[in-house]
C-alpha positions in Angstrom: 189.1 185.0 -27.1 186.0 183.3 -27.9 183.6 185.2 -30.2 179.9 184.5 -30.5 177.4 184.6 -33.8 174.1 185.3 -33.1 173.2 184.2 -36.8 173.1 180.4 -38.0 172.4 182.2 -41.9 174.9 184.0 -42.7 173.1 185.9 -45.3 170.9 187.0 -42.3 172.0 190.7 -41.2 174.4 191.0 -38.4 171.6 192.4 -35.6 168.7 191.4 -37.4 165.8 191.6 -34.9 168.3 192.4 -32.3 167.0 195.6 -30.0 169.6 198.3 -28.9 169.3 201.4 -27.1 171.7 204.2 -26.5 172.5 205.9 -23.7 173.5 209.5 -24.9 175.5 210.8 -21.6 179.1 211.5 -22.9 178.2 211.2 -26.6 177.9 213.6 -28.7 174.9 213.9 -31.0 176.9 213.3 -34.4 178.2 210.4 -33.1 174.5 208.4 -31.6 173.2 209.2 -34.8 176.4 207.6 -36.3 175.7 204.1 -34.2 171.9 204.3 -35.1 172.7 204.5 -38.7 175.0 201.9 -38.4 172.2 199.3 -36.5 170.1 200.1 -38.5 171.9 199.1 -41.4 172.9 195.9 -39.8 169.3 194.8 -38.7 168.9 196.0 -35.8 166.2 197.9 -33.7 167.1 201.6 -31.9 164.6 201.8 -29.0 164.8 205.7 -28.1 165.6 206.3 -24.2 163.5 209.4 -22.8 166.5 212.2 -21.0 163.6 213.8 -19.3 162.1 210.6 -17.6 166.0 208.8 -17.6 164.8 205.4 -17.6 163.9 202.7 -20.3 160.3 201.9 -20.4 160.5 198.2 -22.0 163.8 197.3 -20.3 162.7 194.1 -20.8 163.0 193.6 -24.9 166.2 195.2 -24.8 169.1 193.0 -25.8 172.3 195.3 -25.8 172.3 198.7 -24.1 175.2 200.8 -25.9 176.7 203.1 -23.3 180.3 205.0 -22.0 179.4 204.6 -18.7 177.5 202.3 -16.2 176.6 205.2 -14.5 172.8 205.4 -15.7 169.5 204.9 -14.1 168.6 201.1 -15.5 172.2 199.5 -14.8 171.0 197.3 -12.1 168.0 196.4 -13.4 169.8 195.8 -16.3 172.6 193.8 -14.8 169.3 191.0 -13.3 168.1 191.0 -16.6 171.6 189.9 -18.0 170.9 192.5 -20.7 174.4 193.2 -22.4 175.9 196.5 -21.4 178.7 197.5 -24.6 180.9 200.3 -25.3 180.3 202.0 -28.7 183.1 200.4 -29.9 181.6 197.2 -29.7 179.5 198.1 -33.0 182.5 199.0 -34.6 184.2 196.2 -34.1 181.7 193.5 -34.8 180.6 195.8 -38.3 184.6 195.2 -38.7 184.9 191.8 -38.7 181.3 191.2 -39.8 180.3 188.6 -36.9 179.1 189.7 -33.1 182.1 190.2 -30.6 182.0 189.4 -27.2 180.5 191.9 -25.5 182.3 191.0 -22.1 185.5 192.8 -23.6 183.5 195.6 -24.3 181.7 196.4 -21.0 182.1 199.8 -19.6 182.2 197.8 -15.6 185.3 199.8 -14.0 185.7 196.5 -12.1 187.0 195.0 -15.4 189.8 197.0 -15.4 191.5 195.7 -18.6 188.8 197.3 -20.8 190.2 198.1 -23.5 193.9 197.1 -23.6 194.4 194.8 -26.4 198.0 192.8 -25.2 200.6 191.3 -27.2 203.5 189.5 -25.1 207.1 189.1 -26.7 209.6 186.7 -26.0 208.3 185.7 -22.8 208.3 182.0 -21.3 205.4 180.1 -22.3 203.8 180.2 -19.1 204.1 183.9 -18.4 202.2 184.5 -21.3 199.2 182.2 -20.4 198.8 183.9 -16.8 199.0 187.1 -18.7 196.9 186.2 -21.5 194.2 184.4 -18.8 194.4 187.5 -17.2 194.1 189.9 -19.3 190.5 188.1 -20.8 189.6 188.0 -17.2 189.5 191.5 -16.4 187.6 192.3 -19.4 190.5 192.9 -22.3 191.2 190.7 -25.3 195.1 188.9 -26.4 196.4 188.3 -29.5 198.9 186.4 -30.6 200.0 189.3 -33.3 201.0 192.7 -33.7 198.1 194.9 -35.0 197.4 198.1 -35.6 194.8 197.9 -32.6 197.0 196.1 -30.1 197.4 198.8 -27.4 199.9 197.5 -24.9 203.3 194.9 -25.4 204.6 193.2 -22.5 208.8 192.4 -23.2 211.9 192.5 -20.8 213.4 194.6 -23.0 213.9 196.8 -26.6 215.8 193.6 -28.3 212.6 192.2 -28.7 212.0 191.6 -31.9 208.1 192.6 -31.7 209.9 195.3 -29.8 212.0 196.7 -33.1 209.2 195.5 -35.2 206.9 197.9 -33.3 209.4 200.4 -33.2 209.8 200.3 -37.2 206.0 200.6 -37.5 205.6 203.7 -35.6 202.8 201.6 -34.0 200.6 203.7 -30.9 201.0 201.3 -28.3 202.9 201.4 -24.8 205.3 198.5 -24.3 205.8 197.5 -20.9 206.9 195.0 -18.4 205.0 192.3 -17.3 206.1 193.7 -13.7 202.5 196.5 -15.0 200.3 193.0 -15.3 200.8 191.7 -11.8 201.0 195.0 -10.0 197.6 195.8 -11.4 196.3 192.2 -10.7 197.5 192.3 -6.9 195.2 195.8 -6.5 192.6 194.6 -8.3 192.7 197.9 -10.5 194.5 199.9 -13.4 197.6 201.7 -12.6 199.4 204.0 -14.5 201.7 202.4 -17.4 204.0 205.5 -16.8 206.8 203.7 -14.1 206.8 200.5 -16.7 207.6 201.4 -20.4 210.7 200.6 -21.6 213.4 201.0 -22.7 214.2 203.2 -19.4 211.2 201.5 -16.6 211.8 203.8 -13.3 210.9 200.6 -11.2 214.6 199.4 -12.6 216.0 202.6 -11.0 217.8 202.0 -7.6 217.6 206.2 -6.9 215.7 205.3 -2.8 214.9 209.4 -2.6 212.5 209.1 -5.4 208.8 209.9 -4.0 206.2 208.5 -6.6 204.1 211.3 -7.9 200.9 212.5 -6.9 197.7 212.6 -9.3 194.7 213.5 -7.9 192.0 210.8 -9.1 189.1 212.2 -10.6 186.0 209.8 -8.7 186.7 211.9 -5.7 185.5 215.3 -7.3 182.8 217.1 -6.0 182.7 213.9 -3.6 184.9 214.6 -0.5 182.6 215.6 2.5 179.2 213.9 2.7 178.2 216.9 5.0 178.8 220.4 2.5 180.3 223.5 4.4 178.6 225.8 1.6 175.9 226.6 -0.4 174.9 224.7 -3.7 176.4 226.5 -6.7 174.2 227.2 -9.7 175.2 225.9 -12.7 176.0 228.0 -15.6 173.6 228.0 -19.0 175.9 227.2 -21.1 177.2 223.8 -19.0 174.3 221.8 -19.7 174.2 219.5 -22.0 171.0 218.5 -23.5 172.0 214.6 -24.1 172.2 214.2 -20.6 170.3 213.0 -18.5 168.7 215.7 -15.9 168.9 215.6 -12.6 165.3 216.6 -11.3 163.4 216.7 -15.0 159.9 215.4 -13.9 160.9 214.1 -10.4 159.7 214.7 -7.0 162.5 214.8 -4.0 161.9 215.0 -0.4 164.6 216.2 2.0 164.9 213.9 5.5 164.1 214.8 8.4 168.1 214.2 9.6 169.5 216.8 7.5 171.2 219.6 9.0 170.5 222.3 7.2 168.7 226.0 8.5 165.0 227.3 6.5 167.4 230.1 4.4 169.7 227.1 2.6 167.1 224.9 2.6 164.9 227.9 1.1 168.0 228.1 -1.7 168.1 224.0 -2.6 164.6 224.1 -3.3 164.2 227.0 -5.3 167.4 225.3 -7.3 165.4 222.2 -7.6 162.2 223.7 -9.3 164.4 225.6 -11.4 165.6 222.3 -12.6 162.6 220.8 -13.2 161.9 219.5 -10.3 159.3 219.3 -7.5 159.4 218.8 -3.6 157.3 216.8 -1.4 156.7 215.6 1.5 155.2 212.1 1.2 157.5 209.5 0.7 155.3 207.0 -1.3 155.3 210.0 -3.9 158.8 210.6 -4.0 161.7 209.4 -6.7 164.4 210.9 -4.8 165.1 211.1 -1.2 167.9 213.1 0.3 169.2 211.9 4.0 171.7 211.8 5.9 172.0 208.2 8.1 171.2 205.1 6.4 168.6 204.2 9.3 164.4 205.7 9.7 161.8 204.7 8.1 161.4 207.1 5.2 165.5 205.3 4.3 163.5 202.0 5.0 160.7 202.7 2.5 162.7 204.8 -0.8 165.1 201.8 -0.2 162.8 199.1 -0.7 161.0 201.1 -3.5 163.9 201.4 -5.4 163.8 205.3 -5.6 167.4 207.1 -5.5 168.7 207.9 -2.3 171.6 210.1 -1.3 173.4 212.8 0.8 173.3 216.3 0.7 176.7 216.2 -1.2 175.0 213.9 -4.0 172.0 216.8 -4.2 174.6 219.0 -4.7 176.4 217.5 -7.0 173.5 217.0 -9.2 172.3 220.5 -8.8 175.8 221.7 -10.4 176.6 219.5 -13.2 172.3 219.3 -14.0 172.8 215.3 -15.2 172.1 212.1 -13.3 174.6 210.0 -11.4 174.0 206.7 -9.5 174.6 208.7 -5.9 176.2 204.9 -4.8 179.2 205.3 -7.3 180.7 207.6 -5.4 181.0 206.7 -1.3 180.2 210.2 -0.1 177.1 210.8 -2.5 175.7 207.8 -0.1 173.7 208.0 3.3 176.5 207.3 5.9 176.2 204.6 8.9 175.1 206.3 11.9 177.3 204.0 14.3 180.0 203.5 11.7 181.6 199.6 10.3 180.9 197.1 13.5 184.4 197.1 14.7 185.6 200.2 13.1 184.7 202.3 16.0 188.0 200.3 18.3 190.2 201.8 15.4 192.5 204.9 15.4 193.9 205.3 11.8 196.1 208.3 9.9 197.2 209.1 6.5 200.7 209.1 4.5 201.2 210.3 1.1 197.3 211.6 0.4 197.2 215.6 -0.5 194.6 217.5 -1.5 191.1 216.4 -1.8 192.4 213.1 -1.6 193.7 213.6 2.0 190.3 215.4 2.6 188.4 212.3 1.1 189.8 209.7 3.4 189.6 212.1 6.3 185.8 211.7 5.4 186.0 208.6 4.7 187.3 207.5 8.4 185.1 209.5 10.0 181.9 207.6 8.2 183.3 204.0 8.6 183.1 205.1 12.8 186.9 205.0 13.3 188.9 208.1 15.2 190.9 210.3 12.9 194.3 211.5 13.9 196.6 214.4 12.3 199.6 213.3 14.0 200.7 209.5 13.7 201.1 207.9 17.4 202.0 204.8 18.3 198.7 204.0 19.4 197.3 204.7 16.4 196.5 200.8 14.7 196.5 201.6 11.4 198.5 203.9 8.9 196.6 204.6 5.2 199.1 205.4 3.1 199.7 205.9 -0.7 203.3 204.5 -0.9 205.9 203.4 1.2 208.3 206.5 0.7 207.6 208.3 3.7 208.7 208.9 7.5 205.5 208.0 9.0 205.5 204.2 6.6 209.4 203.9 9.0 207.5 204.7 12.2 205.1 202.6 11.5 206.9 199.5 10.9 209.0 200.2 13.6 205.7 200.4 15.8 204.3 197.5 14.7 201.1 199.4 13.2 199.2 198.4 10.2 200.1 199.5 7.2 197.8 199.3 4.4 196.3 201.1 1.6 193.5 203.1 1.2 191.5 200.0 -0.5 191.1 198.5 2.8 189.2 201.2 4.1 187.0 201.8 1.1 186.0 198.1 0.7 185.2 198.0 4.1 183.0 200.8 4.0 181.3 199.9 1.0 180.5 196.2 1.9 179.6 197.4 5.5 181.8 195.0 7.3 185.9 195.0 8.6 187.8 192.9 5.7 190.5 191.1 7.0 193.9 192.8 6.1 195.5 189.5 4.5 193.8 190.2 1.6 197.1 190.8 0.3 195.4 193.7 -2.3 195.7 195.7 0.5 199.3 195.6 1.8 201.1 196.1 -1.8 202.6 199.2 -2.8 203.2 199.0 -6.4 207.0 200.5 -6.0 206.6 204.8 -8.0 203.1 204.5 -8.0 201.0 206.8 -5.9 197.7 204.9 -4.9 196.5 208.1 -4.9 195.9 207.7 -8.7 192.7 204.9 -8.5 191.5 206.7 -4.5 188.1 206.6 -4.7 187.7 204.1 -7.5 185.5 201.3 -5.2 181.4 201.9 -5.4 178.9 201.4 -2.5 177.8 197.2 -2.8 174.2 197.6 -2.8 173.9 193.9 -1.5 175.6 194.5 1.3 173.6 197.3 2.5 170.2 196.1 1.7 171.5 193.2 3.8 172.5 195.0 6.3 169.9 198.1 6.2 166.6 197.5 4.7 166.7 193.3 3.8 163.9 192.7 2.1 162.4 190.4 4.7 161.4 192.3 8.1 162.9 191.4 11.0 160.3 190.2 13.7 158.8 193.0 16.2 160.9 191.0 19.3 164.4 191.0 17.3 163.8 194.6 16.9 163.1 195.9 19.6 165.3 193.6 21.7 168.6 195.6 19.5 166.9 199.3 19.1 168.4 202.1 21.5 166.0 205.2 22.2 167.8 208.4 20.8 169.9 207.4 17.9 167.1 208.2 15.3 164.8 211.8 15.2 161.9 210.6 15.9 160.3 212.0 13.0 162.5 209.7 10.9 161.9 206.5 13.3 159.2 203.8 12.5 158.3 203.7 17.0 158.6 206.5 18.8 161.3 205.6 22.2 160.2 203.7 24.5 157.4 202.1 23.1 157.3 199.3 21.0 156.4 198.8 17.0 152.7 197.7 16.6 152.7 194.0 14.9 151.0 195.0 11.8 153.5 197.8 11.0 154.2 198.0 7.7 158.0 198.7 7.7 160.7 198.2 10.3 163.4 200.0 11.4 166.8 197.4 11.1 169.3 199.4 12.9 173.1 198.6 12.2 175.0 196.2 14.5 176.5 197.0 17.3 178.6 194.8 20.2 176.6 194.5 23.7 178.5 192.5 26.1 181.5 191.8 23.5 179.2 190.3 21.1 177.9 191.3 17.8 174.3 191.6 16.9 173.5 188.6 13.9 173.8 190.5 10.6 170.8 190.3 8.7 169.9 187.4 6.6 169.3 187.4 3.2 166.6 185.9 1.1 169.5 184.8 -1.7 171.2 181.5 -2.6 174.2 182.4 -1.0 172.6 182.2 2.2 174.7 179.4 3.6 178.0 181.1 2.6 176.3 184.6 4.2 175.7 181.9 7.7 179.3 180.3 8.0 180.6 184.3 7.6 178.6 185.7 9.9 179.6 182.7 12.2 182.8 182.8 11.7 183.0 186.7 11.9 181.1 186.5 15.7 184.0 184.3 17.0 187.0 186.5 15.3 187.4 188.3 19.1 187.8 184.5 20.8 190.1 183.6 18.1 192.0 186.9 18.9 192.1 185.7 22.1 193.5 182.4 22.2 195.9 183.6 19.5 196.9 186.0 22.4 197.1 183.7 24.7 199.1 181.4 22.9 201.8 184.0 23.4 201.6 184.1 26.8 204.7 182.3 28.7 203.4 178.8 29.1 200.7 179.2 26.3 196.8 178.0 26.7 197.3 175.0 29.0 199.9 176.3 31.3 199.5 180.1 31.2 195.9 180.7 31.6 194.3 183.9 32.4 192.5 184.8 35.4 190.2 187.6 36.5 193.1 189.6 38.3 195.0 189.6 34.8 192.3 191.3 32.8 191.9 193.8 35.8 196.1 194.5 35.0 195.8 194.4 31.5 192.7 197.0 32.2 194.7 199.1 34.2 198.1 198.3 32.4 196.3 199.2 29.4 194.4 202.8 30.1 197.5 204.0 32.0 199.3 203.8 28.8 196.7 205.4 26.8 196.9 208.3 28.7 200.0 208.7 28.7 200.3 208.1 25.0 197.9 210.6 24.0 200.2 213.0 25.6 203.1 212.1 24.1 203.9 213.7 20.8 207.1 215.7 19.1 207.1 216.6 15.3 209.3 214.2 14.0 210.3 210.8 14.7 213.7 211.5 14.8 214.0 215.2 15.5 217.2 215.6 13.2 215.3 217.9 11.2 216.2 222.0 11.9 213.0 223.1 10.3 208.9 222.8 11.4 207.2 219.6 10.2 204.1 219.5 7.3 201.4 218.0 7.8 202.3 214.9 6.3 205.2 214.7 8.8 203.6 214.8 11.8 204.6 211.7 13.6 204.6 211.2 17.5 207.4 209.7 19.9 206.6 206.3 20.3 204.4 205.2 23.3 206.4 202.9 25.7 205.2 199.0 24.7 206.0 196.9 28.2 203.9 193.9 29.7 204.2 195.6 33.4 202.1 199.0 33.3 204.5 201.6 34.1 203.6 205.6 34.4 206.6 207.3 33.6 207.1 207.6 29.8 209.5 206.1 27.0 212.7 207.9 26.5 212.1 209.4 23.0 214.7 208.4 20.3 217.7 210.9 21.0 220.5 208.5 18.9 220.1 206.0 16.3 222.9 203.6 16.2 224.6 201.2 13.8 226.7 198.7 14.6 229.7 197.2 12.8 232.2 194.2 13.2 231.3 193.9 16.7 230.7 190.1 17.5 229.5 190.4 21.2 225.7 189.1 20.0 227.2 186.5 17.6 225.5 183.4 18.8 223.2 185.2 21.4 220.0 186.3 19.7 218.4 186.5 23.5 220.7 188.1 24.6 221.1 190.8 21.9 217.4 191.4 22.5 217.9 192.3 25.7 220.9 194.8 25.0 219.0 196.2 22.2 215.4 196.8 24.0 217.7 198.2 27.6 219.2 201.0 25.4 216.1 201.7 23.6 215.3 202.3 27.4 218.0 205.0 27.5 216.8 206.9 24.2 219.4 204.4 21.9 217.7 203.0 18.9 220.4 200.2 18.1 219.5 199.7 13.7 220.9 198.1 10.6 219.3 200.7 8.4 222.7 202.9 7.6 220.8 205.6 5.7 219.8 207.3 9.1 222.1 207.2 11.9 223.7 209.2 14.7 226.0 206.6 16.0 228.5 204.7 14.2 230.1 202.3 16.8 232.7 199.7 15.9 236.2 198.2 17.5 238.1 200.4 14.5 238.0 202.1 11.1 236.9 198.6 9.1 235.9 199.3 5.4 232.1 197.2 5.4 229.4 197.8 3.7 227.4 198.9 6.3 230.3 201.6 7.6 231.2 203.2 4.7 227.4 203.3 3.4 226.7 204.9 6.9 229.6 207.6 6.5 227.1 209.4 4.4 224.8 210.4 7.2 228.2 212.0 8.5 227.5 210.9 12.3 229.4 210.5 15.3 232.6 207.9 15.7 232.4 205.8 18.5 234.2 202.7 20.3 232.8 199.1 21.0 233.4 200.5 25.1 230.6 203.4 24.6 227.7 200.6 24.4 230.2 198.3 27.1 229.3 201.5 29.4 225.7 202.2 28.8 224.9 198.7 29.4 227.2 198.6 32.7 225.6 201.5 34.2 222.7 202.1 32.5 223.1 205.8 31.1 224.6 207.0 28.5 227.5 208.6 29.0 228.8 211.7 27.3 229.9 211.0 23.4 233.0 212.2 23.9 234.3 209.9 26.5 234.2 207.0 24.1 235.9 208.3 20.5 236.6 205.8 18.2 240.6 205.6 17.7 241.8 206.4 13.7 244.9 207.5 14.5 245.9 204.2 12.8 243.8 204.0 9.8 244.3 208.1 9.2 248.4 207.0 9.4 247.7 204.3 6.7 245.3 206.4 4.1 246.2 209.9 5.3 242.8 210.3 5.8 241.4 212.6 8.1 238.4 211.0 9.7 237.3 214.6 11.5 237.0 216.0 8.2 235.8 213.5 6.5 232.9 213.7 9.2 232.5 217.3 8.4 232.1 217.0 4.4 229.4 214.0 5.6 226.7 216.8 7.0 227.4 219.2 4.2 227.2 216.7 1.2 223.7 215.0 3.0 223.9 211.6 0.8 224.9 214.2 -2.4 228.5 213.3 -2.7 227.4 211.1 -6.1 224.2 213.0 -7.0 223.6 213.1 -10.9 226.5 210.2 -11.4 226.3 207.0 -12.9 229.2 204.5 -12.1 229.1 201.4 -13.7 230.3 198.2 -11.9 231.4 194.6 -12.3 229.5 192.0 -11.5 232.5 190.0 -10.5 234.1 192.3 -8.4 235.3 191.0 -4.7 232.6 191.5 -2.3 229.7 191.7 -4.8 228.2 193.8 -6.6 224.9 194.5 -4.6 227.8 195.6 -1.8 229.2 198.7 -4.4 226.0 199.6 -5.1 224.6 200.5 -2.0 228.0 202.5 -0.8 226.9 204.2 -4.3 223.5 204.6 -3.5 224.0 206.0 0.0 225.6 208.7 -1.7 222.8 209.7 -3.7 224.0 207.6 -7.0 223.1 205.6 -9.5 224.6 202.0 -10.0 224.7 200.1 -13.1 225.6 196.8 -13.6 228.2 196.2 -16.5 227.4 192.9 -18.2 229.5 193.1 -21.9 225.6 194.1 -23.5 225.5 197.3 -25.0 222.7 199.3 -23.2 221.8 203.0 -23.1 223.7 205.6 -21.1 221.5 207.1 -18.7 224.6 209.5 -17.5 225.7 212.7 -19.3 228.6 215.0 -18.4 228.4 216.4 -14.9 228.5 220.0 -14.3 230.9 221.3 -12.1 229.8 224.6 -11.0 226.4 223.0 -9.5 224.4 224.9 -6.9 225.3 223.8 -3.6 221.8 222.8 -2.7 221.7 220.8 -6.0 225.1 218.4 -5.6 227.7 218.2 -2.8 230.7 221.0 -3.5 233.4 218.2 -2.9 234.2 217.9 -5.9 237.6 219.7 -6.4 239.0 216.8 -8.7 236.6 215.6 -10.5 236.8 216.3 -14.6 232.8 216.2 -15.0 233.3 214.0 -18.0 234.5 211.3 -16.6 233.2 207.7 -16.5 233.4 205.3 -14.2 234.0 201.3 -14.0 234.8 199.5 -11.2 236.2 196.2 -11.9 238.9 193.8 -10.8 242.4 193.0 -12.0 241.5 189.6 -13.6 242.2 188.5 -17.3 238.5 187.8 -17.0 237.7 191.6 -16.5 240.1 192.7 -19.6 237.0 191.8 -22.2 234.3 194.4 -20.3 236.9 197.1 -21.0 237.6 197.1 -24.1 233.5 197.4 -24.8 232.8 199.9 -21.9 235.4 202.7 -23.6 233.8 202.4 -26.8 230.4 202.8 -25.1 231.8 206.1 -23.3 233.7 207.3 -25.9 230.1 207.4 -28.8 229.0 209.5 -25.4 231.7 212.1 -26.0 233.0 211.1 -21.7 236.1 209.8 -20.6 236.3 206.4 -20.0 237.9 205.3 -16.6 238.4 201.7 -15.2 239.3 201.0 -11.8 239.6 199.6 -8.4 237.2 199.0 -5.5 239.4 201.0 -3.8 238.8 204.5 -5.6 235.0 203.7 -4.7 236.0 202.7 -1.1 238.1 205.6 -0.4 235.9 208.4 -2.2 233.2 207.5 0.0 235.6 207.7 3.4 236.9 210.7 2.6 233.7 212.1 1.7 235.5 214.3 -1.0 236.1 213.5 -5.5 239.7 212.1 -4.7 242.2 210.5 -7.3 245.3 208.2 -7.2 246.7 207.2 -10.1 247.5 203.6 -8.6 243.8 202.9 -8.6 243.3 202.7 -12.4 243.2 199.5 -14.2 245.2 198.6 -17.6 245.4 195.6 -19.3 249.2 196.3 -19.4 249.0 194.9 -15.8 246.8 192.1 -15.6 249.3 189.1 -14.6 
C-alpha cells in the first residue's frame, strides 16, 4: 500500500495548516478532546462542528472529515468536493509512523467492506497471495508481508504453517482463516462472518449435510422493516439522548405530505413530538428543511428533492423521534419514500422467502411489496423467484426441481436501490457461501441517490408534451400534483412532476436522461433494456421445433399460448399442499410452506398435475443406458402418474433394483427406509399407465438374505427408526485407496448421520469422542447394541501399501483413550444394509494376515 505525504520539509509539522472537522456521532467527549489535541499538536486546525445545525458552514476549506460513519448530512457534499473522510484511527496511525497514511484504508464507507482488515498470507501460492493483496487493498483494507501486532487476519491452509505457529506462540489477537473467506466475500460483495472459515476446524470442511447456517439478525434493519408503521411513535427516554449527536429536529422546519395515511389524532401526536425535539411545522415546501411523504411523486417531493433537503417516509420520521439523532433516510432502504408503481418489470414477478426469520422476514416481505412484485407466503411453482438466505431448505429443493430462480437478497436490494431490474447473470446474486446465513448482511445496501434523481426528479425537467403523454390521472393525490388530472401543465410551470416508467403496448417508456458525462453509457443501457423483451422472445422461439426460421410464431399461436397460460395460472393458484413431499407427520411452519407443482406442458390442459406420491430411486437398471430420449420420456410419464424418479438418495420412498446390490446409491438410500421393489414395477407402470399396488412387485431378497444372514424387512424397519441417525456422533476414518473410492464410503456414512475423514498418515486433530450408549432415542439411533462406545474405526484394504497407515492410526486413537479397529469395507456395507451395529472378527484387518 502506497502512503502519501503532504510536506516537502521533514521539519514541518505533520498536519501543517491542514483543516479537520470531527463529526461527534458515536464518539465520546474524551475521545473528541484527545483527537483535537493530537491534530493541533501536529500543526493541524480544527473546524468546530455545530451539533444544533448538523452541517458544516465552510466545508470547502476542510481537508479531512473525521467520522466513524458516513451517516451525517454533508456526506454526499463532501464526496462532490473530494474531501477525505477518515476514521479516528487515521490520526493515530499517521502520528505513529510520522507520515500521512493512505486515507482510503480508513474510509468508513460500508462499500469498502475490507476496511479495518490488516491481512497477511501464510504459505500460499504466489498468485493467490497477489490476488488476496490486491483485493484487500481495493476494498479498503491493508496488506502486509510480515506479522505485526496490528495484523487482524492471517490466511493459511492449515495450522502447520510456520506463521500460524508463530501467531499462536506470540498469542497475537488475529483470526487465522482459510482463503475461501476472502473468495466468498468478493463473490457477494459484502464482508461475511469469519466463523465458518477459522482454523484449525473450519466449518466449511465439515460435510455434515444436515447443518443449517445459524441465523443472526442484521443490525442494519432495526427500526426500518416497514415503510408504513402500524403503531404510534414511541417517546424517547430522557437518558437516551446523546448530547454530542446531530439533533434530528433542532431549529428545523418539517412539512408532512398529503399522501401520508394518518388521522388527525396521530398527526397531532407527531407534531407534539417534533416540537418537543426543537422542530417546528410548515405548510410551505420552500421553507421546509425536512419533507415527509410516502411516495416518490408529486410537486412537493420533486421540489424538496431538487432543493437537496432531507426527504423520508413515516418510518424514518418515527426513527428520528425515537432516537432523537439525525440519520440519512437513504441509508436504510425502507426509510425513503417508495415508488408508487414499483420498479419497472417487477409487476410481473411473484416471490417467496426462505431462511429469513423475524425482523429479516418482515423487512423482505415489505421490500418485495414496495418493489411492485407479489409476495406469497406459500411457495408455488408459479413463483418466479425464491429469495433465500442459504440453500439448505425444502423450498430451495423444490425451486431447483421446478426451475424457479433462486437468489439471495442482494438482488432485490440492489434492484430497488438502483430503480431497475438487475440481471440475474451477476453471480453475486446467486452465490451462497457455505455455512453462512446471508441474513447477517441484510439491509447493508443503501439507496442510490443518482439513480433516484435520474428516475424521479431529474435536474432538467421533461418537456410539457412528453410529460403529459405519459401521465395517468388519479395516480397521485391532487393536493400534491403539479397539474390536476385532465388539464395540461402550463409551459411556464417551475417544476414538472416526472412519472415512473410504465409499460404501454408491450413497450417501456424511456428513462429520463442525465446531465452527467455518463450519458452515452446510460443511453446504451436504456436501449438494451428496451430490447430485452424482444431478445427474450427470440430466445424462446429458438427453443421451438424448427427454430426461428421454420418454427415462426403466428397470431393463432399467441392466442393459444395466452389461453394456456391463463388456464395454468387459474389452476396453479388453487394447488397448495403443506409440504413438497408430504412425508412429515406434523404441521408445517411458515418457512416450510411449499405448494404442489403445477403442470408444465406445451399443450393447455384443464386437469391438475398429480401430486408427487412417491420419490423413486433406481439402481443397476440399465434400460436407459445410451437412450437419454427414452429415459426423459419414461420419467415424464412416471411423473404424470405421481412418481418422481430421482438420483437423490437422501429422500426417497421407493428403491427399485433387479436384486439387492451393494452400489453406492442402493446402500446409501437404505437409510431412508424405502419400500424395495423389483424393476417389474416400472415395467408395469409404463405399460399400463397406472401405478400398481406396491406389494405386487416386491424385490426378491431371498438370495441375499441366505448369503449374508440379514433379514431385509427388519433392516427397513430399523432404518425408519434410525431416521438417518444410525451413525450420529460417529467419526469414521477411511483410506483414500479403498476399493470403490473414498467418496463412495463417505456418502454412505454421511447418509447415516456420521462424519467421514480421510486418513493419510498425517497427524490430525481428532474431532470424535467416546460415544454414549444410553443416548436418548431422539438424539441417536438405538440399534447400537454391539457398539462399545470407545472404538475408533479405520476403513482400509488388506494390502502391504496400506499397513503403513495402521501404525500411526493406532497411536492417534490410543492418545485419545480410544480403541483402534482397522476394518475392511465389508464392515461398513453390512452395518449400513442391516441398519444396526454388528461385528464379525473376519472384518478386522491385521498385519499378519496381509500377503
